Backbone as a printed PyTorch tensor [residue, N CA C, xyz], in Angstrom:
tensor([[[ 204.6820, -142.2090,  -17.2640],
         [ 204.9290, -143.0340,  -16.1130],
         [ 203.5690, -143.2750,  -15.3630]],

        [[ 203.2910, -144.4120,  -14.8800],
         [ 202.1160, -144.6810,  -14.0780],
         [ 201.9420, -143.6830,  -12.9080]],

        [[ 200.7940, -143.2250,  -12.6440],
         [ 200.6190, -142.4010,  -11.4000],
         [ 199.3940, -142.8450,  -10.6450]],

        [[ 199.3570, -142.5020,   -9.3500],
         [ 198.2620, -142.7520,   -8.4210],
         [ 197.9720, -141.4400,   -7.8010]],

        [[ 196.5710, -141.1560,   -7.7930],
         [ 196.1830, -139.8960,   -7.0730],
         [ 196.1940, -140.1260,   -5.5130]],

        [[ 196.2750, -138.9850,   -4.8400],
         [ 196.1380, -139.1540,   -3.3540],
         [ 194.9060, -139.8670,   -2.9000]],

        [[ 193.7730, -139.5450,   -3.6150],
         [ 192.4660, -140.2040,   -3.2130],
         [ 192.5440, -141.6400,   -3.3600]],

        [[ 193.0900, -142.1370,   -4.4570],
         [ 193.3280, -143.6670,   -4.7030],
         [ 194.1650, -144.2860,   -3.7260]],

        [[ 195.3690, -143.5150,   -3.4470],
         [ 196.3150, -144.0350,   -2.5460],
         [ 195.6480, -144.2220,   -1.1650]],

        [[ 194.9370, -143.3390,   -0.6850],
         [ 194.1570, -143.3150,    0.6690],
         [ 193.3100, -144.5660,    0.7350]],

        [[ 192.5780, -144.8230,   -0.2850],
         [ 191.5760, -145.9710,   -0.3370],
         [ 192.4120, -147.3400,   -0.4550]],

        [[ 193.5190, -147.3650,   -1.1050],
         [ 194.4540, -148.6100,   -1.2180],
         [ 194.9900, -148.8140,    0.1770]],

        [[ 195.5920, -147.7740,    0.7360],
         [ 196.1940, -147.9230,    2.0860],
         [ 195.1210, -148.4440,    3.1500]],

        [[ 193.9480, -147.8740,    3.1060],
         [ 192.8440, -148.3640,    4.0430],
         [ 192.5090, -149.8440,    3.8450]],

        [[ 192.3910, -150.2590,    2.5610],
         [ 192.0920, -151.6040,    2.2270],
         [ 193.2720, -152.5760,    2.7050]],

        [[ 194.5540, -152.0440,    2.5280],
         [ 195.6210, -152.9050,    2.9170],
         [ 195.5810, -153.0130,    4.4170]],

        [[ 195.3480, -151.9780,    5.2190],
         [ 195.2470, -151.9740,    6.6830],
         [ 194.2590, -152.9540,    7.1320]],

        [[ 193.0640, -152.9400,    6.5080],
         [ 191.9270, -153.8630,    6.8790],
         [ 192.3410, -155.3150,    6.6890]],

        [[ 192.9830, -155.6170,    5.5640],
         [ 193.4860, -156.8970,    5.2710],
         [ 194.7280, -157.3980,    5.9490]],

        [[ 195.3670, -156.3650,    6.5170],
         [ 196.6900, -156.6380,    7.1200],
         [ 197.8300, -156.8910,    6.2390]],

        [[ 197.6150, -156.4640,    5.0010],
         [ 198.6790, -156.7150,    3.8870],
         [ 199.6420, -155.4550,    3.8540]],

        [[ 200.8280, -155.7110,    3.3120],
         [ 201.6230, -154.6660,    2.9680],
         [ 201.0430, -153.9120,    1.7120]],

        [[ 201.1740, -152.6210,    1.6720],
         [ 200.5400, -151.8430,    0.5560],
         [ 201.3240, -152.0840,   -0.7850]],

        [[ 201.4520, -153.2790,   -1.2810],
         [ 202.0030, -153.5020,   -2.6540],
         [ 200.9210, -153.8710,   -3.4860]],

        [[ 200.5530, -153.0210,   -4.4560],
         [ 199.4630, -153.2980,   -5.3720],
         [ 199.8490, -153.5920,   -6.7320]],

        [[ 199.4930, -154.6690,   -7.2830],
         [ 199.8650, -155.0660,   -8.6480],
         [ 198.8450, -154.5250,   -9.5360]],

        [[ 199.2500, -153.7780,  -10.5030],
         [ 198.3880, -153.2170,  -11.5880],
         [ 198.7180, -153.7730,  -12.9170]],

        [[ 197.6180, -154.1030,  -13.5990],
         [ 197.9210, -154.8160,  -14.8780],
         [ 196.8900, -154.2600,  -15.9000]],

        [[ 197.3410, -154.4630,  -17.1560],
         [ 196.4540, -153.9470,  -18.3310],
         [ 196.6860, -154.8670,  -19.5280]],

        [[ 195.6880, -155.1110,  -20.3350],
         [ 195.8430, -155.9560,  -21.5200],
         [ 194.7450, -155.3200,  -22.5420]],

        [[ 194.9430, -155.7710,  -23.7870],
         [ 193.9510, -155.4480,  -24.7540],
         [ 193.1180, -156.6210,  -25.0490]],

        [[ 191.8010, -156.4920,  -24.8830],
         [ 190.8620, -157.5730,  -25.0500],
         [ 190.5920, -157.7930,  -26.6060]],

        [[ 189.7580, -158.8030,  -26.8490],
         [ 189.4620, -159.2150,  -28.2990],
         [ 188.8870, -158.0520,  -29.0550]],

        [[ 188.1390, -157.0890,  -28.3430],
         [ 187.5660, -156.0250,  -29.0750],
         [ 188.5940, -154.8220,  -29.2090]],

        [[ 189.7660, -154.9730,  -28.7480],
         [ 190.7090, -153.9370,  -29.0150],
         [ 190.6630, -152.8720,  -27.8080]],

        [[ 189.7890, -153.1870,  -26.8180],
         [ 189.7140, -152.3230,  -25.6640],
         [ 190.6900, -152.5950,  -24.5580]],

        [[ 191.1590, -151.5770,  -23.8680],
         [ 192.1420, -151.8240,  -22.8320],
         [ 191.3690, -152.2160,  -21.5170]],

        [[ 191.8160, -153.2820,  -20.9000],
         [ 191.1690, -153.9240,  -19.6910],
         [ 192.1810, -153.6900,  -18.5660]],

        [[ 191.7420, -153.2360,  -17.4440],
         [ 192.6630, -153.0660,  -16.2640],
         [ 192.2810, -153.9000,  -15.1510]],

        [[ 193.1670, -154.3260,  -14.2890],
         [ 193.0820, -155.0790,  -13.1030],
         [ 194.0270, -154.8020,  -12.0160]],

        [[ 193.6170, -154.9670,  -10.8150],
         [ 194.5600, -154.6700,   -9.7310],
         [ 194.2170, -155.5250,   -8.4910]],

        [[ 195.2600, -155.6950,   -7.6230],
         [ 195.0770, -156.5150,   -6.5050],
         [ 196.4260, -156.5730,   -5.7400]],

        [[ 196.3440, -156.8040,   -4.3410],
         [ 197.4830, -156.9830,   -3.5500],
         [ 198.4060, -158.0710,   -3.9950]],

        [[ 199.5830, -157.9760,   -4.0840],
         [ 200.4700, -159.0780,   -4.5050],
         [ 201.8330, -158.9190,   -4.0360]],

        [[ 202.7260, -159.8770,   -4.3020],
         [ 204.0770, -159.8270,   -3.8950],
         [ 204.9200, -159.5100,   -5.1410]],

        [[ 206.1080, -158.9000,   -4.9200],
         [ 206.9020, -158.6280,   -6.0610],
         [ 207.5110, -159.7820,   -6.7460]],

        [[ 207.5210, -159.8220,   -8.0550],
         [ 208.0950, -160.8680,   -8.8470],
         [ 209.3160, -160.3440,   -9.7000]],

        [[ 210.0850, -161.3210,  -10.0950],
         [ 211.2600, -160.9610,  -10.9500],
         [ 210.8690, -160.1320,  -12.2180]],

        [[ 211.5930, -159.1130,  -12.4400],
         [ 211.3830, -158.2410,  -13.6350],
         [ 210.1890, -157.2340,  -13.4760]],

        [[ 209.5540, -157.1640,  -12.2670],
         [ 208.5190, -156.2620,  -12.1320],
         [ 209.0300, -154.8070,  -12.0860]],

        [[ 208.3370, -153.9150,  -12.6730],
         [ 208.6520, -152.5260,  -12.4050],
         [ 208.0440, -152.1710,  -11.0260]],

        [[ 208.8940, -151.5870,  -10.2110],
         [ 208.4080, -151.1720,   -8.8270],
         [ 208.4300, -149.6740,   -8.6630]],

        [[ 207.2540, -149.0930,   -8.3320],
         [ 207.1060, -147.6950,   -8.2020],
         [ 206.5680, -147.3660,   -6.7830]],

        [[ 207.0540, -146.2010,   -6.2820],
         [ 206.5470, -145.6950,   -5.0410],
         [ 205.6050, -144.5770,   -5.4210]],

        [[ 204.2510, -144.7290,   -5.1900],
         [ 203.3670, -143.7650,   -5.6190],
         [ 202.4590, -143.3510,   -4.4370]],

        [[ 202.6460, -142.2070,   -3.8990],
         [ 201.8140, -141.7590,   -2.6950],
         [ 201.8510, -142.7020,   -1.5610]],

        [[ 203.0480, -143.3380,   -1.3390],
         [ 203.1320, -144.1730,   -0.2100],
         [ 202.8070, -145.6250,   -0.4310]],

        [[ 202.3340, -145.8530,   -1.6990],
         [ 201.9190, -147.2560,   -2.0670],
         [ 202.9440, -147.8080,   -3.0500]],

        [[ 203.3630, -149.1020,   -2.8730],
         [ 204.2650, -149.7760,   -3.7530],
         [ 203.5080, -150.3050,   -4.9000]],

        [[ 203.7070, -149.9030,   -6.1150],
         [ 203.0370, -150.3250,   -7.2040],
         [ 203.8550, -151.3630,   -8.0040]],

        [[ 203.3280, -152.5360,   -8.3420],
         [ 204.1100, -153.5460,   -9.0910],
         [ 203.4240, -153.7020,  -10.4630]],

        [[ 204.2780, -153.6470,  -11.4840],
         [ 203.7440, -153.7320,  -12.8600],
         [ 204.6970, -154.7250,  -13.5990]],

        [[ 204.0280, -155.7820,  -14.1900],
         [ 204.7190, -156.7910,  -14.8950],
         [ 205.2970, -156.2100,  -16.1770]],

        [[ 206.3540, -156.8320,  -16.7430],
         [ 206.8650, -156.3590,  -18.0610],
         [ 205.7440, -156.2540,  -19.2300]],

        [[ 204.7770, -157.2670,  -19.0910],
         [ 203.7960, -157.3100,  -20.1060],
         [ 202.8580, -156.1520,  -20.1190]],

        [[ 202.7080, -155.5320,  -18.9570],
         [ 201.6950, -154.4140,  -18.7600],
         [ 202.3550, -153.0750,  -18.8570]],

        [[ 203.6320, -152.9350,  -18.7320],
         [ 204.2820, -151.6880,  -18.5400],
         [ 204.0220, -150.7240,  -19.6660]],

        [[ 204.1340, -151.1170,  -20.9340],
         [ 203.7910, -150.1860,  -22.0770],
         [ 202.3660, -149.6360,  -22.0780]],

        [[ 201.4120, -150.5760,  -21.6250],
         [ 199.9710, -150.1240,  -21.6180],
         [ 199.6560, -149.2060,  -20.4480]],

        [[ 200.4830, -149.3010,  -19.3840],
         [ 200.2130, -148.4140,  -18.2300],
         [ 201.1030, -147.1960,  -18.1260]],

        [[ 202.0630, -147.0160,  -19.0750],
         [ 202.9530, -145.9270,  -18.9670],
         [ 202.4250, -144.5150,  -18.8860]],

        [[ 201.2720, -144.2500,  -19.4210],
         [ 200.6080, -142.9310,  -19.3210],
         [ 199.2640, -143.0490,  -18.6520]],

        [[ 199.1640, -143.7560,  -17.6440],
         [ 197.9080, -144.1050,  -16.9250],
         [ 197.9020, -143.6190,  -15.4960]],

        [[ 196.8330, -143.0300,  -15.1470],
         [ 196.5980, -142.6040,  -13.7200],
         [ 195.4320, -143.3800,  -13.0870]],

        [[ 195.5500, -143.9040,  -11.9340],
         [ 194.5810, -144.5500,  -11.1460],
         [ 194.1360, -143.5770,  -10.1710]],

        [[ 192.7130, -143.2890,  -10.1970],
         [ 192.0390, -142.3510,   -9.3360],
         [ 190.9440, -143.1170,   -8.6390]],

        [[ 190.4520, -142.4870,   -7.5680],
         [ 189.2370, -142.8970,   -6.8090],
         [ 188.2500, -141.7190,   -6.9410]],

        [[ 187.1220, -141.9050,   -7.5000],
         [ 186.2440, -140.8530,   -7.8750],
         [ 184.8290, -141.0510,   -7.3610]],

        [[ 184.0560, -140.0430,   -7.2550],
         [ 182.6060, -140.2480,   -6.9910],
         [ 181.8920, -140.1460,   -8.3000]],

        [[ 181.4020, -141.1060,   -8.8230],
         [ 180.6660, -141.2770,  -10.0530],
         [ 179.3280, -140.5790,  -10.0280]],

        [[ 178.5590, -140.9290,   -8.8470],
         [ 177.2410, -140.3410,   -8.5810],
         [ 177.2830, -140.0800,   -6.9890]],

        [[ 176.3720, -139.2870,   -6.6000],
         [ 176.4230, -139.0590,   -5.1560],
         [ 176.3870, -140.3250,   -4.3580]],

        [[ 177.5330, -140.4770,   -3.6140],
         [ 177.6680, -141.6470,   -2.7660],
         [ 178.1700, -142.9380,   -3.3300]],

        [[ 178.4150, -142.8550,   -4.7420],
         [ 179.0090, -143.9340,   -5.4520],
         [ 180.3920, -143.7480,   -5.8190]],

        [[ 181.4080, -144.3430,   -5.3270],
         [ 182.8070, -144.1420,   -5.4630],
         [ 183.3530, -145.3450,   -6.1670]],

        [[ 184.2870, -145.1170,   -6.9770],
         [ 184.9550, -146.2620,   -7.7330],
         [ 186.3570, -145.8810,   -8.1730]],

        [[ 187.2470, -146.9160,   -8.2490],
         [ 188.4980, -146.7310,   -8.9150],
         [ 188.3910, -146.5560,  -10.4090]],

        [[ 189.0760, -145.6390,  -10.9430],
         [ 188.9370, -145.3440,  -12.3900],
         [ 190.3750, -145.2000,  -12.9920]],

        [[ 190.6690, -145.8400,  -14.0860],
         [ 191.9580, -145.7580,  -14.7680],
         [ 191.7170, -144.7960,  -15.9350]],

        [[ 192.5730, -143.7440,  -15.8510],
         [ 192.5690, -142.7820,  -16.9320],
         [ 193.8390, -142.9400,  -17.7870]],

        [[ 193.6950, -143.2180,  -19.0010],
         [ 194.8000, -143.3590,  -19.9710],
         [ 195.0160, -142.0460,  -20.6860]],

        [[ 196.1930, -141.4640,  -20.5690],
         [ 196.4410, -140.1650,  -21.1860],
         [ 197.4700, -140.2720,  -22.3150]],

        [[ 197.6190, -141.5320,  -22.7830],
         [ 198.5670, -141.8120,  -23.8420],
         [ 198.0150, -142.4120,  -25.0600]]])
């Protein structure tokens, strides 16, 4: 099941507050031409057949096409280098 760390949730909720959006985040994944998994995310509205998850107070929306690719994925917000933070998708499946 897709998971969201508390650090990632905090950043998403802060961004939603700044934009005045509801904290509904669409998360997507696909396999590119090189066979690599590519991820994307952005605030969105729920669509028919979306998987809807409540993760750390954030509503996560996943389309049917991405569900199997995100099933064992965790979205985190980490410090890559001192002062450099980034969202990171970790696939454990």
